[in-house]
VOPAGU-2260 file (C-alpha; in pm, 1 decimal, decimal comma):
REM VOPAGU-2260
SITE   aa  ch    i         X         Y         Z
SITE  MET   A    0   11741,7    7601,6   11266,3
SITE  ILE   A    1   11601,6    7266,9   11379,7
SITE  SER   A    2   11262,3    7170,8   11237,1
SITE  ILE   A    3   11086,5    6866,5   11384,9
SITE  TYR   A    4   10771,5    6700,7   11253,2
SITE  ALA   A    5   10543,0    6482,0   11468,2
SITE  PRO   A    6   10274,3    6274,4   11291,0
SITE  ALA   A    7    9906,9    6238,7   11376,9
SITE  SER   A    8    9801,7    5917,3   11542,9
SITE  VAL   A    9    9503,5    5690,3   11604,3
SITE  GLY   A   10    9465,6    5630,7   11977,2
SITE  ASN   A   11    9291,7    5319,8   12119,5
SITE  PHE   A   12    9322,2    5154,8   11773,7
SITE  CYS   A   13    8978,9    4998,1   11821,0
SITE  VAL   A   14    9073,2    4698,6   12039,9
SITE  GLY   A   15    9336,2    4871,4   12255,5
SITE  PHE   A   16    9167,7    5134,7   12472,2
SITE  ASP   A   17    9444,6    5353,2   12623,9
SITE  SER   A   18    9694,7    5085,1   12514,5
SITE  LEU   A   19    9733,7    5074,0   12134,4
SITE  GLY   A   20    9819,5    5358,4   11902,1
SITE  ALA   A   21    9923,2    5397,4   11538,5
SITE  ALA   A   22   10099,1    5684,3   11358,5
SITE  LEU   A   23    9959,1    5795,2   11020,9
SITE  ALA   A   24   10133,7    5890,4   10695,5
SITE  PRO   A   25    9917,3    6014,2   10404,6
SITE  VAL   A   26   10000,3    5828,1   10083,8
SITE  ASP   A   27   10018,0    6157,9    9894,0
SITE  GLY   A   28   10328,9    6251,6   10091,6
SITE  SER   A   29   10172,4    6542,6   10280,6
SITE  LEU   A   30   10251,9    6599,7   10647,3
SITE  LEU   A   31    9957,8    6522,5   10875,5
SITE  GLY   A   32   10085,5    6656,4   11205,6
SITE  ASP   A   33   10258,4    6949,0   11374,3
SITE  VAL   A   34   10601,4    7099,8   11307,5
SITE  VAL   A   35   10818,2    7276,6   11565,3
SITE  HIS   A   36   11107,0    7506,5   11467,5
SITE  ILE   A   37   11377,6    7608,2   11713,2
SITE  GLU   A   38   11684,8    7828,3   11675,2
SITE  HIS   A   39   11922,5    8035,6   11884,2
SITE  SER   A   40   11795,8    8369,0   12010,5
SITE  GLU   A   41   11901,8    8644,3   12248,3
SITE  GLN   A   42   11613,6    8552,4   12477,0
SITE  ASP   A   43   11343,0    8286,1   12484,5
SITE  ARG   A   44   11067,6    8366,6   12237,0
SITE  PHE   A   45   10757,9    8175,0   12132,3
SITE  THR   A   46   10542,7    8202,5   11820,6
SITE  CYS   A   47   10243,0    7997,6   11711,0
SITE  THR   A   48   10163,3    7980,6   11339,7
SITE  GLY   A   49    9980,9    7742,9   11107,1
SITE  PRO   A   50    9620,6    7687,3   10997,2
SITE  TYR   A   51    9494,4    7606,6   11348,2
SITE  ALA   A   52    9699,3    7859,3   11546,8
SITE  ASP   A   53    9393,7    8077,2   11602,8
SITE  LYS   A   54    9224,6    7790,6   11790,0
SITE  LEU   A   55    9491,2    7800,1   12062,6
SITE  PRO   A   56    9522,2    8049,9   12349,6
SITE  GLY   A   57    9683,4    8379,9   12252,5
SITE  ASP   A   58    9886,3    8389,8   12574,5
SITE  ALA   A   59   10211,0    8196,5   12521,5
SITE  HIS   A   60   10208,4    8078,2   12884,2
SITE  GLU   A   61    9884,4    7890,4   12813,9
SITE  ASN   A   62   10034,0    7708,6   12514,3
SITE  LEU   A   63   10153,1    7352,5   12577,6
SITE  SER   A   64   10452,4    7392,4   12349,6
SITE  TYR   A   65   10580,0    7698,1   12537,4
SITE  GLN   A   66   10512,0    7524,9   12870,5
SITE  CYS   A   67   10732,3    7240,0   12746,2
SITE  LEU   A   68   11011,8    7489,1   12677,8
SITE  LEU   A   69   10986,9    7642,5   13026,4
SITE  HIS   A   70   10979,4    7299,3   13192,8
SITE  PHE   A   71   11273,6    7170,3   12988,7
SITE  ARG   A   72   11486,6    7470,5   13079,2
SITE  GLU   A   73   11399,9    7454,2   13449,1
SITE  HIS   A   74   11419,9    7078,1   13508,2
SITE  ILE   A   75   11622,7    6919,4   13226,9
SITE  ALA   A   76   11871,4    7164,9   13074,0
SITE  PRO   A   77   11921,1    7484,1   13281,5
SITE  ALA   A   78   12228,7    7574,8   13074,1
SITE  MET   A   79   12045,3    7550,1   12742,2
SITE  PRO   A   80   12097,8    7862,1   12526,0
SITE  ALA   A   81   11807,9    8100,3   12475,4
SITE  ALA   A   82   11575,5    7975,8   12203,2
SITE  ALA   A   83   11318,7    8106,3   11958,0
SITE  LEU   A   84   11050,8    7835,4   11942,2
SITE  THR   A   85   10780,4    7828,5   11676,1
SITE  LEU   A   86   10488,6    7585,2   11684,8
SITE  GLU   A   87   10340,5    7532,6   11338,4
SITE  LYS   A   88    9994,6    7407,9   11438,6
SITE  ARG   A   89    9874,6    7192,2   11150,9
SITE  LEU   A   90    9628,4    6963,4   11331,4
SITE  PRO   A   91    9289,9    7073,7   11465,4
SITE  ILE   A   92    9239,7    7047,9   11840,2
SITE  GLY   A   93    8979,2    6804,3   11968,8
SITE  SER   A   94    9006,4    6602,5   11648,1
SITE  GLY   A   95    9087,5    6256,7   11781,9
SITE  LEU   A   96    9417,1    6256,7   11591,1
SITE  GLY   A   97    9649,0    6321,9   11884,7
SITE  SER   A   98    9676,5    6696,1   11826,7
SITE  SER   A   99    9810,7    6781,9   12172,3
SITE  ALA   A  100   10048,1    6485,9   12157,3
SITE  CYS   A  101   10187,7    6616,9   11827,2
SITE  SER   A  102   10268,7    6954,9   11981,1
SITE  VAL   A  103   10425,6    6804,5   12292,9
SITE  VAL   A  104   10627,3    6535,9   12115,1
SITE  ALA   A  105   10761,1    6766,4   11842,7
SITE  THR   A  106   10859,0    7026,8   12102,5
SITE  PHE   A  107   11046,3    6791,5   12333,8
SITE  VAL   A  108   11229,6    6620,6   12047,4
SITE  ALA   A  109   11331,2    6963,8   11915,7
SITE  LEU   A  110   11447,3    7074,2   12261,7
SITE  ASP   A  111   11640,7    6751,0   12318,3
SITE  GLN   A  112   11827,3    6803,3   11991,2
SITE  PHE   A  113   11877,9    7176,1   12048,5
SITE  ALA   A  114   12017,4    7124,6   12400,7
SITE  GLY   A  115   12208,6    6805,6   12315,2
SITE  THR   A  116   12066,3    6629,2   12620,3
SITE  GLN   A  117   12020,8    6290,2   12446,3
SITE  LEU   A  118   11748,1    6169,5   12681,4
SITE  SER   A  119   11659,1    5799,7   12670,6
SITE  GLN   A  120   11344,4    5671,9   12497,9
SITE  GLU   A  121   11176,9    5600,9   12830,9
SITE  ALA   A  122   11272,8    5939,8   12976,5
SITE  MET   A  123   11137,4    6118,5   12669,4
SITE  ILE   A  124   10807,0    5928,4   12674,6
SITE  GLU   A  125   10762,2    5995,3   13045,9
SITE  LEU   A  126   10830,8    6364,2   12991,1
SITE  MET   A  127   10581,1    6375,4   12706,6
SITE  ALA   A  128   10317,0    6189,4   12909,0
SITE  ASP   A  129   10348,9    6446,4   13188,5
SITE  PHE   A  130   10233,4    6715,6   12947,6
SITE  GLU   A  131    9972,8    6507,4   12768,0
SITE  GLU   A  132    9815,6    6466,2   13112,0
SITE  LYS   A  133    9758,4    6841,8   13125,7
SITE  VAL   A  134    9514,4    6809,2   12835,4
SITE  SER   A  135    9358,7    6464,9   12873,3
SITE  GLY   A  136    9355,4    6443,9   13252,8
SITE  GLY   A  137    9555,8    6121,8   13265,5
SITE  ARG   A  138    9887,8    5970,5   13163,4
SITE  HIS   A  139    9768,9    5821,2   12837,7
SITE  TYR   A  140   10049,2    5694,3   12614,1
SITE  ASP   A  141    9855,1    5570,3   12309,8
SITE  ASN   A  142    9902,1    5893,0   12111,0
SITE  ILE   A  143   10237,7    5999,2   12256,6
SITE  THR   A  144   10427,5    5677,7   12185,7
SITE  PRO   A  145   10330,1    5608,5   11821,3
SITE  CYS   A  146   10367,5    5978,6   11743,6
SITE  TYR   A  147   10721,6    5965,6   11883,9
SITE  LEU   A  148   10835,0    5622,7   11761,9
SITE  GLY   A  149   10607,8    5558,2   11463,4
SITE  GLY   A  150   10422,6    5243,1   11361,9
SITE  LEU   A  151   10174,3    5050,4   11573,7
SITE  GLN   A  152   10267,8    5051,6   11941,3
SITE  LEU   A  153   10144,8    4866,1   12246,7
SITE  THR   A  154   10214,8    5122,1   12514,8
SITE  ALA   A  155   10151,7    5166,6   12885,5
SITE  ASP   A  156   10332,0    5249,3   13206,4
SITE  ILE   A  157   10388,0    4878,9   13278,4
SITE  VAL   A  158   10528,8    4801,9   12930,2
SITE  PRO   A  159   10912,0    4776,5   12918,1
SITE  ASN   A  160   11052,6    5107,5   12785,6
SITE  LYS   A  161   10685,9    5216,9   12764,8
SITE  ALA   A  162   10651,9    5069,9   12414,2
SITE  LEU   A  163   10635,8    4742,1   12222,4
SITE  SER   A  164   10620,4    4772,5   11844,5
SITE  LEU   A  165   10381,5    4544,3   11655,2
SITE  PRO   A  166   10415,9    4440,9   11290,4
SITE  VAL   A  167   10134,9    4540,5   11053,6
SITE  ASP   A  168    9992,1    4415,2   10726,4
SITE  GLU   A  169   10144,4    4629,2   10452,3
SITE  ARG   A  170    9829,6    4575,0   10242,8
SITE  TRP   A  171    9620,5    4779,0   10484,4
SITE  TYR   A  172    9519,7    5134,2   10398,6
SITE  TYR   A  173    9382,2    5363,1   10668,1
SITE  VAL   A  174    9123,4    5622,0   10569,0
SITE  ALA   A  175    9113,3    5893,4   10836,0
SITE  ALA   A  176    8824,8    6139,2   10817,2
SITE  TYR   A  177    8793,3    6445,1   11042,5
SITE  PRO   A  178    8434,2    6570,6   11011,1
SITE  GLY   A  179    8520,4    6934,3   11081,9
SITE  PHE   A  180    8400,5    6980,1   11438,6
SITE  ALA   A  181    8583,4    6937,4   11768,2
SITE  LEU   A  182    8497,0    6687,9   12041,6
SITE  ASN   A  183    8628,6    6766,7   12386,5
SITE  THR   A  184    8833,5    6474,5   12519,0
SITE  ALA   A  185    8700,6    6517,7   12872,4
SITE  LYS   A  186    8344,6    6505,4   12740,9
SITE  ALA   A  187    8422,3    6192,8   12537,3
SITE  ARG   A  188    8569,2    6023,0   12843,9
SITE  GLY   A  189    8278,2    6140,5   13057,8
SITE  VAL   A  190    8027,3    5922,4   12872,1
SITE  LEU   A  191    8225,7    5604,6   12937,3
SITE  PRO   A  192    8107,0    5362,1   13205,2
SITE  LYS   A  193    8277,7    5400,7   13540,4
SITE  GLN   A  194    8291,7    5024,6   13590,2
SITE  LEU   A  195    8300,6    4712,0   13374,0
SITE  SER   A  196    8141,7    4377,1   13443,5
SITE  MET   A  197    8374,7    4083,2   13495,7
SITE  HIS   A  198    8259,4    3943,6   13160,3
SITE  SER   A  199    8338,8    4269,2   12975,5
SITE  ALA   A  200    8679,4    4304,5   13141,5
SITE  VAL   A  201    8779,1    3948,1   13057,5
SITE  GLU   A  202    8657,7    3979,4   12698,6
SITE  PHE   A  203    8852,6    4305,2   12652,8
SITE  ALA   A  204    9171,1    4137,3   12781,6
SITE  GLN   A  205    9116,4    3834,2   12559,7
SITE  ARG   A  206    9053,0    4045,5   12250,9
SITE  LEU   A  207    9353,0    4274,7   12299,6
SITE  SER   A  208    9596,8    3996,7   12386,9
SITE  SER   A  209    9479,4    3777,9   12098,4
SITE  PHE   A  210    9502,6    4069,6   11855,6
SITE  CYS   A  211    9860,0    4150,2   11959,4
SITE  LEU   A  212    9975,0    3787,8   11938,4
SITE  LEU   A  213    9812,7    3738,1   11598,0
SITE  MET   A  214    9974,6    4055,1   11465,1
SITE  GLN   A  215   10309,5    3940,3   11602,5
SITE  ALA   A  216   10262,8    3607,4   11424,1
SITE  GLY   A  217   10173,9    3773,9   11094,5
SITE  ARG   A  218    9818,5    3635,2   11103,8
SITE  PHE   A  219    9678,7    3971,1   11003,5
SITE  ASP   A  220    9341,7    3864,9   10862,4
SITE  GLU   A  221    9257,3    3681,2   11183,3
SITE  ALA   A  222    9368,0    3982,9   11386,4
SITE  LEU   A  223    9149,5    4210,7   11175,6
SITE  VAL   A  224    8842,1    4000,6   11253,7
SITE  LEU   A  225    8900,4    4070,2   11624,5
SITE  MET   A  226    8898,1    4448,2   11578,2
SITE  GLN   A  227    8583,9    4543,0   11765,7
SITE  ASP   A  228    8545,1    4814,4   12028,9
SITE  ASP   A  229    8278,4    4724,9   12282,6
SITE  LEU   A  230    8427,6    4946,7   12550,8
SITE  ALA   A  231    8423,4    5305,4   12420,3
SITE  GLU   A  232    8264,1    5320,6   12074,4
SITE  PRO   A  233    7905,3    5232,5   12175,8
SITE  HIS   A  234    7904,2    5517,3   12429,0
SITE  ARG   A  235    8078,7    5776,7   12211,9
SITE  GLN   A  236    7904,5    5730,6   11878,8
SITE  SER   A  237    7607,9    5941,7   11987,7
SITE  LEU   A  238    7849,7    6235,8   12030,1
SITE  ILE   A  239    7970,9    6204,1   11669,3
SITE  SER   A  240    7717,3    6314,1   11412,7
SITE  GLY   A  241    7720,4    6085,2   11109,5
SITE  PHE   A  242    7933,1    5810,3   11262,3
SITE  ALA   A  243    7655,6    5550,7   11282,2
SITE  GLU   A  244    7571,9    5607,6   10914,9
SITE  ALA   A  245    7938,8    5571,3   10815,1
SITE  LYS   A  246    7971,6    5255,8   11024,2
SITE  GLN   A  247    7685,0    5105,3   10826,3
SITE  ALA   A  248    7774,7    5233,0   10479,2
SITE  LEU   A  249    8152,3    5188,2   10450,5
SITE  PRO   A  250    8173,3    4806,9   10485,6
SITE  GLU   A  251    7954,9    4780,9   10175,1
SITE  LEU   A  252    8213,1    4995,4    9994,3
SITE  GLY   A  253    8512,2    4780,7   10086,6
SITE  ALA   A  254    8603,5    4881,9   10441,2
SITE  GLU   A  255    8714,0    4592,2   10658,9
SITE  LEU   A  256    8673,3    4800,6   10974,3
SITE  VAL   A  257    8523,2    5135,1   11078,0
SITE  SER   A  258    8601,1    5273,9   11422,5
SITE  VAL   A  259    8657,9    5592,6   11620,4
SITE  SER   A  260    9006,9    5744,1   11619,8
SITE  GLY   A  261    9100,7    5819,6   11978,6
SITE  ALA   A  262    8817,5    6003,7   12153,2
SITE  GLY   A  263    8673,7    6116,0   11816,2
SITE  PRO   A  264    8523,1    6272,5   11616,6
SITE  THR   A  265    8769,9    6151,1   11350,3
SITE  LEU   A  266    8690,1    5801,3   11230,5
SITE  PHE   A  267    8925,0    5561,1   11060,4
SITE  ALA   A  268    8851,7    5277,9   10820,2
SITE  ILE   A  269    9084,5    4996,0   10720,7
SITE  CYS   A  270    9078,1    4879,5   10358,4
SITE  LYS   A  271    9285,2    4615,2   10182,1
SITE  SER   A  272    9320,1    4798,2    9851,1
SITE  LEU   A  273    9379,3    5154,3    9740,6
SITE  ASP   A  274    9068,4    5143,7    9519,6
SITE  ASP   A  275    8850,7    5051,6    9816,7
SITE  ALA   A  276    9016,2    5324,3   10024,1
SITE  LYS   A  277    8940,5    5581,9    9752,4
SITE  THR   A  278    8578,1    5467,3    9734,1
SITE  CYS   A  279    8540,0    5500,4   10109,6
SITE  GLN   A  280    8710,4    5838,0   10109,6
SITE  GLN   A  281    8471,2    5963,0    9841,7
SITE  TRP   A  282    8169,6    5856,9   10049,3
SITE  LEU   A  283    8312,5    6024,3   10360,1
SITE  THR   A  284    8380,9    6344,7   10168,9
SITE  GLN   A  285    8021,8    6356,7   10049,8
SITE  ASN   A  286    7848,1    6235,9   10365,9
SITE  TYR   A  287    8065,6    6280,8   10675,7
SITE  ILE   A  288    8286,6    6584,3   10630,1
SITE  ASN   A  289    8177,4    6948,1   10642,7
SITE  GLU   A  290    8360,5    7245,8   10493,9
SITE  HIS   A  291    8605,3    7249,9   10784,9
SITE  GLY   A  292    8689,1    6879,6   10770,3
SITE  PHE   A  293    8934,1    6668,1   10573,4
SITE  SER   A  294    9022,8    6309,2   10494,1
SITE  HIS   A  295    9343,9    6128,8   10408,3
SITE  ILE   A  296    9425,7    5784,9   10277,5
SITE  CYS   A  297    9721,4    5670,2   10484,9
SITE  LYS   A  298    9970,5    5399,0   10552,1
SITE  LEU   A  299   10131,7    5377,1   10892,2
SITE  ASP   A  300   10408,1    5628,2   10954,7
SITE  ASN   A  301   10699,3    5404,7   11053,6
SITE  LEU   A  302   10944,8    5691,8   11096,3
SITE  GLY   A  303   10771,7    5871,6   11382,6
SITE  THR   A  304   10892,4    6213,7   11491,7
SITE  ARG   A  305   11179,8    6339,3   11279,6
SITE  ALA   A  306   11367,5    6634,6   11135,4
SITE  VAL   A  307   11221,0    6790,6   10821,0
SITE  SER   A  308   11327,3    7076,9   10599,3
SITE  GLN   A  309   11171,3    7414,6   10674,8
SITE  GLY   A  310   10863,7    7472,6   10462,7
SITE  ALA   A  311   10790,0    7100,1   10416,3
SITE  LYS   A  312   10433,2    7037,3   10299,8
């Protein structure tokens, strides 16, 4: 059996709307993402398990992971042996943590290994983006690419090989807090302005390009100062109960940054020490998260999608 894990990710990464994404790895060693298992079978079979399986359609044909299998067999590997595919759904949908990307990426990596097709990085990312589009309505790479490759990625259709990896400050801790309710991605995109002023467009380009160059140069503190989202966050925060309060409270507890993860409602905070991260996590647990939510103190997951042993936690 092949078991493939795909990590959760932070899309947009504050300054990089639809362009920057980062994969997350909880410091406690737990797996924050989806796992796909695949093995030989007499005929194609699909099963969905895991804590969030009941939030997905019961019909296999409506499941993205199974759709990936059907597409792969028809268009990529017609001679692939029959497979039993199991999606272990460990991320909530509509969480802002790249849940659909996790399912798609884990499935295609598992299928590529199972069929021995050895697709190129660019071909894999394009294939994954095709299916991410089914959920988000556009070919957005900022969850797909970091989930697949790990780390912090500048990613877009015009980027060579669809991805440029950026170095990160190893002192940074990322506190990710899912409040326990879903936010539809289409709804979150629907509140965004349809047009930007010339001033806003130029400032966005200046901020993103300066951030990337400063990170590349190892000038991390200066890059951190530039982390401000004037494009999406002001319009989305009204959809996320408790976000405004967290944005105000956490900097006083040691957070260097508080922003929306992807389309929300998960938020992420960057701290420079584990003690500060724990303090922020405690506040979020008491004030932001309901009984269905969770939080993790993370570093960046630099390994990306990978094989794991069955039953990994």
